[in-house]
Each structure stands twice: as structure tokens, then as C-alpha cells.
mmJSON file of the N, C-alpha and C atoms, coordinates in Angstrom:
{"data_MODEL":{"atom_site":{
"group_PDB":["ATOM","ATOM","ATOM","ATOM","ATOM","ATOM","ATOM","ATOM","ATOM","ATOM","ATOM","ATOM","ATOM","ATOM","ATOM","ATOM","ATOM","ATOM","ATOM","ATOM","ATOM","ATOM","ATOM","ATOM","ATOM","ATOM","ATOM","ATOM","ATOM","ATOM","ATOM","ATOM","ATOM","ATOM","ATOM","ATOM","ATOM","ATOM","ATOM","ATOM","ATOM","ATOM","ATOM","ATOM","ATOM","ATOM","ATOM","ATOM","ATOM","ATOM","ATOM","ATOM","ATOM","ATOM","ATOM","ATOM","ATOM","ATOM","ATOM","ATOM","ATOM","ATOM","ATOM","ATOM","ATOM","ATOM","ATOM","ATOM","ATOM","ATOM","ATOM","ATOM","ATOM","ATOM","ATOM","ATOM","ATOM","ATOM","ATOM","ATOM","ATOM","ATOM","ATOM","ATOM","ATOM","ATOM","ATOM","ATOM","ATOM","ATOM","ATOM","ATOM","ATOM","ATOM","ATOM","ATOM","ATOM","ATOM","ATOM","ATOM","ATOM","ATOM","ATOM","ATOM","ATOM","ATOM","ATOM","ATOM","ATOM","ATOM","ATOM","ATOM","ATOM","ATOM","ATOM","ATOM","ATOM","ATOM","ATOM","ATOM","ATOM","ATOM","ATOM","ATOM","ATOM","ATOM","ATOM","ATOM","ATOM","ATOM","ATOM","ATOM","ATOM","ATOM","ATOM","ATOM","ATOM","ATOM","ATOM","ATOM","ATOM","ATOM","ATOM","ATOM","ATOM","ATOM","ATOM","ATOM","ATOM","ATOM","ATOM","ATOM","ATOM","ATOM","ATOM","ATOM","ATOM","ATOM","ATOM","ATOM","ATOM","ATOM","ATOM","ATOM","ATOM","ATOM","ATOM","ATOM","ATOM","ATOM","ATOM","ATOM","ATOM","ATOM","ATOM","ATOM","ATOM","ATOM","ATOM","ATOM","ATOM","ATOM","ATOM","ATOM","ATOM","ATOM","ATOM","ATOM","ATOM","ATOM","ATOM","ATOM"],
"id":[1,2,3,4,5,6,7,8,9,10,11,12,13,14,15,16,17,18,19,20,21,22,23,24,25,26,27,28,29,30,31,32,33,34,35,36,37,38,39,40,41,42,43,44,45,46,47,48,49,50,51,52,53,54,55,56,57,58,59,60,61,62,63,64,65,66,67,68,69,70,71,72,73,74,75,76,77,78,79,80,81,82,83,84,85,86,87,88,89,90,91,92,93,94,95,96,97,98,99,100,101,102,103,104,105,106,107,108,109,110,111,112,113,114,115,116,117,118,119,120,121,122,123,124,125,126,127,128,129,130,131,132,133,134,135,136,137,138,139,140,141,142,143,144,145,146,147,148,149,150,151,152,153,154,155,156,157,158,159,160,161,162,163,164,165,166,167,168,169,170,171,172,173,174,175,176,177,178,179,180,181,182,183,184,185,186,187,188,189,190,191,192],
"type_symbol":["N","C","C","N","C","C","N","C","C","N","C","C","N","C","C","N","C","C","N","C","C","N","C","C","N","C","C","N","C","C","N","C","C","N","C","C","N","C","C","N","C","C","N","C","C","N","C","C","N","C","C","N","C","C","N","C","C","N","C","C","N","C","C","N","C","C","N","C","C","N","C","C","N","C","C","N","C","C","N","C","C","N","C","C","N","C","C","N","C","C","N","C","C","N","C","C","N","C","C","N","C","C","N","C","C","N","C","C","N","C","C","N","C","C","N","C","C","N","C","C","N","C","C","N","C","C","N","C","C","N","C","C","N","C","C","N","C","C","N","C","C","N","C","C","N","C","C","N","C","C","N","C","C","N","C","C","N","C","C","N","C","C","N","C","C","N","C","C","N","C","C","N","C","C","N","C","C","N","C","C","N","C","C","N","C","C","N","C","C","N","C","C"],
"label_atom_id":["N","CA","C","N","CA","C","N","CA","C","N","CA","C","N","CA","C","N","CA","C","N","CA","C","N","CA","C","N","CA","C","N","CA","C","N","CA","C","N","CA","C","N","CA","C","N","CA","C","N","CA","C","N","CA","C","N","CA","C","N","CA","C","N","CA","C","N","CA","C","N","CA","C","N","CA","C","N","CA","C","N","CA","C","N","CA","C","N","CA","C","N","CA","C","N","CA","C","N","CA","C","N","CA","C","N","CA","C","N","CA","C","N","CA","C","N","CA","C","N","CA","C","N","CA","C","N","CA","C","N","CA","C","N","CA","C","N","CA","C","N","CA","C","N","CA","C","N","CA","C","N","CA","C","N","CA","C","N","CA","C","N","CA","C","N","CA","C","N","CA","C","N","CA","C","N","CA","C","N","CA","C","N","CA","C","N","CA","C","N","CA","C","N","CA","C","N","CA","C","N","CA","C","N","CA","C","N","CA","C","N","CA","C","N","CA","C","N","CA","C","N","CA","C"],
"label_alt_id":[null,null,null,null,null,null,null,null,null,null,null,null,null,null,null,null,null,null,null,null,null,null,null,null,null,null,null,null,null,null,null,null,null,null,null,null,null,null,null,null,null,null,null,null,null,null,null,null,null,null,null,null,null,null,null,null,null,null,null,null,null,null,null,null,null,null,null,null,null,null,null,null,null,null,null,null,null,null,null,null,null,null,null,null,null,null,null,null,null,null,null,null,null,null,null,null,null,null,null,null,null,null,null,null,null,null,null,null,null,null,null,null,null,null,null,null,null,null,null,null,null,null,null,null,null,null,null,null,null,null,null,null,null,null,null,null,null,null,null,null,null,null,null,null,null,null,null,null,null,null,null,null,null,null,null,null,null,null,null,null,null,null,null,null,null,null,null,null,null,null,null,null,null,null,null,null,null,null,null,null,null,null,null,null,null,null,null,null,null,null,null,null],
"label_comp_id":["MET","MET","MET","PRO","PRO","PRO","ASP","ASP","ASP","ARG","ARG","ARG","ILE","ILE","ILE","PRO","PRO","PRO","VAL","VAL","VAL","VAL","VAL","VAL","ASP","ASP","ASP","PRO","PRO","PRO","GLU","GLU","GLU","LYS","LYS","LYS","CYS","CYS","CYS","THR","THR","THR","GLY","GLY","GLY","CYS","CYS","CYS","ALA","ALA","ALA","THR","THR","THR","CYS","CYS","CYS","GLU","GLU","GLU","ALA","ALA","ALA","LEU","LEU","LEU","CYS","CYS","CYS","PRO","PRO","PRO","ASP","ASP","ASP","VAL","VAL","VAL","PHE","PHE","PHE","THR","THR","THR","VAL","VAL","VAL","GLU","GLU","GLU","GLU","GLU","GLU","ASP","ASP","ASP","GLY","GLY","GLY","LYS","LYS","LYS","SER","SER","SER","HIS","HIS","HIS","VAL","VAL","VAL","LYS","LYS","LYS","ASP","ASP","ASP","PRO","PRO","PRO","ALA","ALA","ALA","ALA","ALA","ALA","CYS","CYS","CYS","GLU","GLU","GLU","GLN","GLN","GLN","CYS","CYS","CYS","ASP","ASP","ASP","CYS","CYS","CYS","GLN","GLN","GLN","ALA","ALA","ALA","ALA","ALA","ALA","ILE","ILE","ILE","ASP","ASP","ASP","SER","SER","SER","CYS","CYS","CYS","PRO","PRO","PRO","GLN","GLN","GLN","GLY","GLY","GLY","ALA","ALA","ALA","ILE","ILE","ILE","SER","SER","SER","TRP","TRP","TRP","SER","SER","SER","GLU","GLU","GLU"],
"label_asym_id":["A","A","A","A","A","A","A","A","A","A","A","A","A","A","A","A","A","A","A","A","A","A","A","A","A","A","A","A","A","A","A","A","A","A","A","A","A","A","A","A","A","A","A","A","A","A","A","A","A","A","A","A","A","A","A","A","A","A","A","A","A","A","A","A","A","A","A","A","A","A","A","A","A","A","A","A","A","A","A","A","A","A","A","A","A","A","A","A","A","A","A","A","A","A","A","A","A","A","A","A","A","A","A","A","A","A","A","A","A","A","A","A","A","A","A","A","A","A","A","A","A","A","A","A","A","A","A","A","A","A","A","A","A","A","A","A","A","A","A","A","A","A","A","A","A","A","A","A","A","A","A","A","A","A","A","A","A","A","A","A","A","A","A","A","A","A","A","A","A","A","A","A","A","A","A","A","A","A","A","A","A","A","A","A","A","A","A","A","A","A","A","A"],
"label_entity_id":["1","1","1","1","1","1","1","1","1","1","1","1","1","1","1","1","1","1","1","1","1","1","1","1","1","1","1","1","1","1","1","1","1","1","1","1","1","1","1","1","1","1","1","1","1","1","1","1","1","1","1","1","1","1","1","1","1","1","1","1","1","1","1","1","1","1","1","1","1","1","1","1","1","1","1","1","1","1","1","1","1","1","1","1","1","1","1","1","1","1","1","1","1","1","1","1","1","1","1","1","1","1","1","1","1","1","1","1","1","1","1","1","1","1","1","1","1","1","1","1","1","1","1","1","1","1","1","1","1","1","1","1","1","1","1","1","1","1","1","1","1","1","1","1","1","1","1","1","1","1","1","1","1","1","1","1","1","1","1","1","1","1","1","1","1","1","1","1","1","1","1","1","1","1","1","1","1","1","1","1","1","1","1","1","1","1","1","1","1","1","1","1"],
"label_seq_id":[1,1,1,2,2,2,3,3,3,4,4,4,5,5,5,6,6,6,7,7,7,8,8,8,9,9,9,10,10,10,11,11,11,12,12,12,13,13,13,14,14,14,15,15,15,16,16,16,17,17,17,18,18,18,19,19,19,20,20,20,21,21,21,22,22,22,23,23,23,24,24,24,25,25,25,26,26,26,27,27,27,28,28,28,29,29,29,30,30,30,31,31,31,32,32,32,33,33,33,34,34,34,35,35,35,36,36,36,37,37,37,38,38,38,39,39,39,40,40,40,41,41,41,42,42,42,43,43,43,44,44,44,45,45,45,46,46,46,47,47,47,48,48,48,49,49,49,50,50,50,51,51,51,52,52,52,53,53,53,54,54,54,55,55,55,56,56,56,57,57,57,58,58,58,59,59,59,60,60,60,61,61,61,62,62,62,63,63,63,64,64,64],
"pdbx_PDB_ins_code":[null,null,null,null,null,null,null,null,null,null,null,null,null,null,null,null,null,null,null,null,null,null,null,null,null,null,null,null,null,null,null,null,null,null,null,null,null,null,null,null,null,null,null,null,null,null,null,null,null,null,null,null,null,null,null,null,null,null,null,null,null,null,null,null,null,null,null,null,null,null,null,null,null,null,null,null,null,null,null,null,null,null,null,null,null,null,null,null,null,null,null,null,null,null,null,null,null,null,null,null,null,null,null,null,null,null,null,null,null,null,null,null,null,null,null,null,null,null,null,null,null,null,null,null,null,null,null,null,null,null,null,null,null,null,null,null,null,null,null,null,null,null,null,null,null,null,null,null,null,null,null,null,null,null,null,null,null,null,null,null,null,null,null,null,null,null,null,null,null,null,null,null,null,null,null,null,null,null,null,null,null,null,null,null,null,null,null,null,null,null,null,null],
"Cartn_x":[101.075,100.768,102.052,101.959,103.145,103.659,104.915,105.519,104.775,104.298,103.535,102.301,101.257,100.0,99.505,98.794,98.246,97.024,96.868,95.681,95.108,93.798,93.103,92.529,92.823,92.258,90.883,89.805,88.463,88.112,88.805,88.555,89.086,90.123,90.726,90.183,89.749,89.326,88.064,88.11,86.938,86.287,86.823,86.234,86.478,87.588,87.87,88.187,88.543,88.805,90.107,91.007,92.31,93.041,93.002,93.678,93.071,91.765,91.08,91.448,91.603,91.993,93.414,94.301,95.692,95.895,95.173,95.319,93.939,93.202,91.841,91.756,92.84,92.818,93.022,93.522,93.808,92.726,92.316,91.392,90.022,89.009,87.66,86.933,86.15,85.3,83.972,83.609,82.413,81.205,80.099,78.837,78.908,79.856,79.994,80.702,81.12,81.788,83.258,83.809,85.211,85.946,87.247,88.073,88.391,88.481,88.822,89.828,90.677,91.629,90.896,90.778,90.068,91.019,92.255,93.221,94.636,95.175,96.514,97.602,97.39,98.393,98.538,97.541,97.582,98.565,99.106,100.114,101.324,101.519,102.639,102.424,101.184,100.87,100.602,100.66,100.48,101.409,101.336,102.221,101.441,101.325,100.587,101.243,102.553,103.213,102.713,102.456,101.901,100.518,99.719,98.399,98.526,99.458,99.698,100.133,101.081,101.608,100.572,99.627,98.642,97.389,97.218,96.011,96.02,95.035,95.044,94.82,94.271,94.008,95.065,96.008,97.008,96.37,95.324,94.562,95.109,96.104,96.625,98.064,98.379,99.75,100.066,101.3,101.716,101.575,101.146,101.133,102.119,102.944,103.948,103.329],
"Cartn_y":[165.32,164.232,163.438,162.121,161.29,161.451,161.036,161.125,160.274,159.15,158.277,157.796,157.596,157.182,155.925,155.07,153.876,154.241,153.555,153.721,152.337,152.275,151.019,151.091,150.079,149.974,149.315,150.073,149.512,148.399,148.371,147.313,145.956,145.983,144.749,144.345,145.317,145.055,144.2,143.168,142.308,142.538,143.466,143.785,142.741,142.032,140.961,141.485,142.759,143.453,143.058,142.4,142.089,143.371,144.35,145.623,146.313,146.267,146.883,146.182,144.863,144.116,144.476,144.711,145.032,146.5,147.382,148.829,149.494,149.28,149.81,151.329,152.011,153.468,154.037,153.205,153.653,153.216,151.945,151.375,151.098,151.201,150.829,150.251,149.215,148.67,149.406,150.083,150.921,150.203,150.895,150.309,149.73,150.204,149.671,148.318,147.839,146.547,146.593,147.785,147.968,148.662,148.399,149.079,150.49,151.407,152.801,153.271,154.199,154.806,155.934,155.824,156.861,157.86,157.439,158.346,157.918,158.416,158.003,158.374,159.41,159.819,158.787,157.946,156.938,155.808,155.761,154.743,154.831,155.991,156.148,155.341,154.903,154.175,152.695,152.239,150.816,150.43,149.2,148.714,148.596,149.703,149.699,148.783,148.615,147.715,146.29,145.905,144.568,144.438,145.492,145.461,145.333,146.056,145.97,144.561,144.028,142.691,141.594,141.826,140.805,140.828,141.844,141.932,140.796,139.893,138.743,139.115,140.278,140.708,141.675,142.074,143.051,144.395,144.745,145.951,147.211,147.082,148.238,148.481,149.739,150.116,151.474,151.896,153.21,154.241,155.417,156.556,157.563,158.092,159.078,160.461],
"Cartn_z":[67.929,67.014,66.765,66.783,66.546,65.109,64.894,63.565,62.547,62.988,62.095,62.836,62.074,62.675,61.976,62.702,62.066,61.235,60.133,59.295,59.006,58.898,58.619,57.207,56.415,55.069,55.194,54.988,55.178,54.181,53.063,52.073,52.565,53.385,53.899,55.262,56.064,57.444,57.481,58.33,58.525,59.891,60.666,61.961,63.023,62.937,63.904,65.302,65.408,66.679,67.353,66.651,67.232,67.605,66.733,67.005,68.228,68.332,69.469,70.773,70.73,71.924,72.361,71.39,71.702,72.052,71.412,71.61,71.672,72.742,72.816,72.848,73.212,73.204,71.803,70.891,69.523,68.547,68.633,67.651,68.253,67.423,67.819,66.606,66.827,65.772,65.884,64.813,64.833,64.238,64.159,63.707,62.306,61.494,60.137,60.114,61.298,61.395,61.05,60.911,60.549,61.686,61.758,62.736,62.242,63.194,62.906,63.94,63.548,64.478,65.185,66.511,67.251,67.91,68.198,68.816,68.455,67.346,66.928,67.925,68.711,69.701,70.812,70.997,72.057,71.747,70.535,70.198,71.127,71.713,72.636,73.92,74.161,75.389,75.16,73.928,73.641,72.496,72.059,70.999,69.696,68.988,67.723,66.697,66.776,65.834,66.035,67.276,67.544,66.924,66.982,66.36,64.842,64.261,62.814,62.441,63.188,62.898,63.132,64.036,64.394,63.536,62.729,61.899,60.878,60.949,60.045,58.577,58.329,56.956,56.427,57.28,56.854,56.531,57.284,56.998,57.651,58.527,59.243,58.8,58.605,58.241,58.863,58.722,59.205,58.098,58.458,57.562,58.122,57.288,57.723,57.79],
"occupancy":[1.0,1.0,1.0,1.0,1.0,1.0,1.0,1.0,1.0,1.0,1.0,1.0,1.0,1.0,1.0,1.0,1.0,1.0,1.0,1.0,1.0,1.0,1.0,1.0,1.0,1.0,1.0,1.0,1.0,1.0,1.0,1.0,1.0,1.0,1.0,1.0,1.0,1.0,1.0,1.0,1.0,1.0,1.0,1.0,1.0,1.0,1.0,1.0,1.0,1.0,1.0,1.0,1.0,1.0,1.0,1.0,1.0,1.0,1.0,1.0,1.0,1.0,1.0,1.0,1.0,1.0,1.0,1.0,1.0,1.0,1.0,1.0,1.0,1.0,1.0,1.0,1.0,1.0,1.0,1.0,1.0,1.0,1.0,1.0,1.0,1.0,1.0,1.0,1.0,1.0,1.0,1.0,1.0,1.0,1.0,1.0,1.0,1.0,1.0,1.0,1.0,1.0,1.0,1.0,1.0,1.0,1.0,1.0,1.0,1.0,1.0,1.0,1.0,1.0,1.0,1.0,1.0,1.0,1.0,1.0,1.0,1.0,1.0,1.0,1.0,1.0,1.0,1.0,1.0,1.0,1.0,1.0,1.0,1.0,1.0,1.0,1.0,1.0,1.0,1.0,1.0,1.0,1.0,1.0,1.0,1.0,1.0,1.0,1.0,1.0,1.0,1.0,1.0,1.0,1.0,1.0,1.0,1.0,1.0,1.0,1.0,1.0,1.0,1.0,1.0,1.0,1.0,1.0,1.0,1.0,1.0,1.0,1.0,1.0,1.0,1.0,1.0,1.0,1.0,1.0,1.0,1.0,1.0,1.0,1.0,1.0,1.0,1.0,1.0,1.0,1.0,1.0],
"B_iso_or_equiv":[0.0,0.0,0.0,0.0,0.0,0.0,0.0,0.0,0.0,0.0,0.0,0.0,0.0,0.0,0.0,0.0,0.0,0.0,0.0,0.0,0.0,0.0,0.0,0.0,0.0,0.0,0.0,0.0,0.0,0.0,0.0,0.0,0.0,0.0,0.0,0.0,0.0,0.0,0.0,0.0,0.0,0.0,0.0,0.0,0.0,0.0,0.0,0.0,0.0,0.0,0.0,0.0,0.0,0.0,0.0,0.0,0.0,0.0,0.0,0.0,0.0,0.0,0.0,0.0,0.0,0.0,0.0,0.0,0.0,0.0,0.0,0.0,0.0,0.0,0.0,0.0,0.0,0.0,0.0,0.0,0.0,0.0,0.0,0.0,0.0,0.0,0.0,0.0,0.0,0.0,0.0,0.0,0.0,0.0,0.0,0.0,0.0,0.0,0.0,0.0,0.0,0.0,0.0,0.0,0.0,0.0,0.0,0.0,0.0,0.0,0.0,0.0,0.0,0.0,0.0,0.0,0.0,0.0,0.0,0.0,0.0,0.0,0.0,0.0,0.0,0.0,0.0,0.0,0.0,0.0,0.0,0.0,0.0,0.0,0.0,0.0,0.0,0.0,0.0,0.0,0.0,0.0,0.0,0.0,0.0,0.0,0.0,0.0,0.0,0.0,0.0,0.0,0.0,0.0,0.0,0.0,0.0,0.0,0.0,0.0,0.0,0.0,0.0,0.0,0.0,0.0,0.0,0.0,0.0,0.0,0.0,0.0,0.0,0.0,0.0,0.0,0.0,0.0,0.0,0.0,0.0,0.0,0.0,0.0,0.0,0.0,0.0,0.0,0.0,0.0,0.0,0.0],
"pdbx_formal_charge":[null,null,null,null,null,null,null,null,null,null,null,null,null,null,null,null,null,null,null,null,null,null,null,null,null,null,null,null,null,null,null,null,null,null,null,null,null,null,null,null,null,null,null,null,null,null,null,null,null,null,null,null,null,null,null,null,null,null,null,null,null,null,null,null,null,null,null,null,null,null,null,null,null,null,null,null,null,null,null,null,null,null,null,null,null,null,null,null,null,null,null,null,null,null,null,null,null,null,null,null,null,null,null,null,null,null,null,null,null,null,null,null,null,null,null,null,null,null,null,null,null,null,null,null,null,null,null,null,null,null,null,null,null,null,null,null,null,null,null,null,null,null,null,null,null,null,null,null,null,null,null,null,null,null,null,null,null,null,null,null,null,null,null,null,null,null,null,null,null,null,null,null,null,null,null,null,null,null,null,null,null,null,null,null,null,null,null,null,null,null,null,null],
"auth_seq_id":[1,1,1,2,2,2,3,3,3,4,4,4,5,5,5,6,6,6,7,7,7,8,8,8,9,9,9,10,10,10,11,11,11,12,12,12,13,13,13,14,14,14,15,15,15,16,16,16,17,17,17,18,18,18,19,19,19,20,20,20,21,21,21,22,22,22,23,23,23,24,24,24,25,25,25,26,26,26,27,27,27,28,28,28,29,29,29,30,30,30,31,31,31,32,32,32,33,33,33,34,34,34,35,35,35,36,36,36,37,37,37,38,38,38,39,39,39,40,40,40,41,41,41,42,42,42,43,43,43,44,44,44,45,45,45,46,46,46,47,47,47,48,48,48,49,49,49,50,50,50,51,51,51,52,52,52,53,53,53,54,54,54,55,55,55,56,56,56,57,57,57,58,58,58,59,59,59,60,60,60,61,61,61,62,62,62,63,63,63,64,64,64],
"auth_comp_id":["MET","MET","MET","PRO","PRO","PRO","ASP","ASP","ASP","ARG","ARG","ARG","ILE","ILE","ILE","PRO","PRO","PRO","VAL","VAL","VAL","VAL","VAL","VAL","ASP","ASP","ASP","PRO","PRO","PRO","GLU","GLU","GLU","LYS","LYS","LYS","CYS","CYS","CYS","THR","THR","THR","GLY","GLY","GLY","CYS","CYS","CYS","ALA","ALA","ALA","THR","THR","THR","CYS","CYS","CYS","GLU","GLU","GLU","ALA","ALA","ALA","LEU","LEU","LEU","CYS","CYS","CYS","PRO","PRO","PRO","ASP","ASP","ASP","VAL","VAL","VAL","PHE","PHE","PHE","THR","THR","THR","VAL","VAL","VAL","GLU","GLU","GLU","GLU","GLU","GLU","ASP","ASP","ASP","GLY","GLY","GLY","LYS","LYS","LYS","SER","SER","SER","HIS","HIS","HIS","VAL","VAL","VAL","LYS","LYS","LYS","ASP","ASP","ASP","PRO","PRO","PRO","ALA","ALA","ALA","ALA","ALA","ALA","CYS","CYS","CYS","GLU","GLU","GLU","GLN","GLN","GLN","CYS","CYS","CYS","ASP","ASP","ASP","CYS","CYS","CYS","GLN","GLN","GLN","ALA","ALA","ALA","ALA","ALA","ALA","ILE","ILE","ILE","ASP","ASP","ASP","SER","SER","SER","CYS","CYS","CYS","PRO","PRO","PRO","GLN","GLN","GLN","GLY","GLY","GLY","ALA","ALA","ALA","ILE","ILE","ILE","SER","SER","SER","TRP","TRP","TRP","SER","SER","SER","GLU","GLU","GLU"],
"auth_asym_id":["A","A","A","A","A","A","A","A","A","A","A","A","A","A","A","A","A","A","A","A","A","A","A","A","A","A","A","A","A","A","A","A","A","A","A","A","A","A","A","A","A","A","A","A","A","A","A","A","A","A","A","A","A","A","A","A","A","A","A","A","A","A","A","A","A","A","A","A","A","A","A","A","A","A","A","A","A","A","A","A","A","A","A","A","A","A","A","A","A","A","A","A","A","A","A","A","A","A","A","A","A","A","A","A","A","A","A","A","A","A","A","A","A","A","A","A","A","A","A","A","A","A","A","A","A","A","A","A","A","A","A","A","A","A","A","A","A","A","A","A","A","A","A","A","A","A","A","A","A","A","A","A","A","A","A","A","A","A","A","A","A","A","A","A","A","A","A","A","A","A","A","A","A","A","A","A","A","A","A","A","A","A","A","A","A","A","A","A","A","A","A","A"],
"auth_atom_id":["N","CA","C","N","CA","C","N","CA","C","N","CA","C","N","CA","C","N","CA","C","N","CA","C","N","CA","C","N","CA","C","N","CA","C","N","CA","C","N","CA","C","N","CA","C","N","CA","C","N","CA","C","N","CA","C","N","CA","C","N","CA","C","N","CA","C","N","CA","C","N","CA","C","N","CA","C","N","CA","C","N","CA","C","N","CA","C","N","CA","C","N","CA","C","N","CA","C","N","CA","C","N","CA","C","N","CA","C","N","CA","C","N","CA","C","N","CA","C","N","CA","C","N","CA","C","N","CA","C","N","CA","C","N","CA","C","N","CA","C","N","CA","C","N","CA","C","N","CA","C","N","CA","C","N","CA","C","N","CA","C","N","CA","C","N","CA","C","N","CA","C","N","CA","C","N","CA","C","N","CA","C","N","CA","C","N","CA","C","N","CA","C","N","CA","C","N","CA","C","N","CA","C","N","CA","C","N","CA","C","N","CA","C","N","CA","C","N","CA","C","N","CA","C"],
"pdbx_PDB_model_num":[1,1,1,1,1,1,1,1,1,1,1,1,1,1,1,1,1,1,1,1,1,1,1,1,1,1,1,1,1,1,1,1,1,1,1,1,1,1,1,1,1,1,1,1,1,1,1,1,1,1,1,1,1,1,1,1,1,1,1,1,1,1,1,1,1,1,1,1,1,1,1,1,1,1,1,1,1,1,1,1,1,1,1,1,1,1,1,1,1,1,1,1,1,1,1,1,1,1,1,1,1,1,1,1,1,1,1,1,1,1,1,1,1,1,1,1,1,1,1,1,1,1,1,1,1,1,1,1,1,1,1,1,1,1,1,1,1,1,1,1,1,1,1,1,1,1,1,1,1,1,1,1,1,1,1,1,1,1,1,1,1,1,1,1,1,1,1,1,1,1,1,1,1,1,1,1,1,1,1,1,1,1,1,1,1,1,1,1,1,1,1,1]
}}}
């Protein structure tokens, strides 16, 4: 497990799927219309910081 993992705040997420487009192995938009972290370990293979920075709602952050 990585030192820090991305977390999605469901209250802020609008389901725009920007994070999923940037890191499809980490994020997925589920049936509730919100993004969810499906594999935090996959951040080692993509740029999760770019997904965090690109979220228009600021719904993604790092958890230690």
C-alpha cells in the first residue's frame, strides 16, 4: 500500500470523470454518479496528483 492514498469527498464530487480519464486504474465513476477510488496502489502507475489538481470541484485529496 502506498504511503498516501487519494480520497474522494462525495459531497463535492459531481461525477465529471476527469479523474477517471487521467487515472482509470485508480478512479471510477460508479452507479451513484460519484467518483470512487478502486485501486489506490495504482497511483504508482499514473499521476494521481494531476487528477487531484484537475478536479474542478476540489473533491480529491491525499490521505496519509
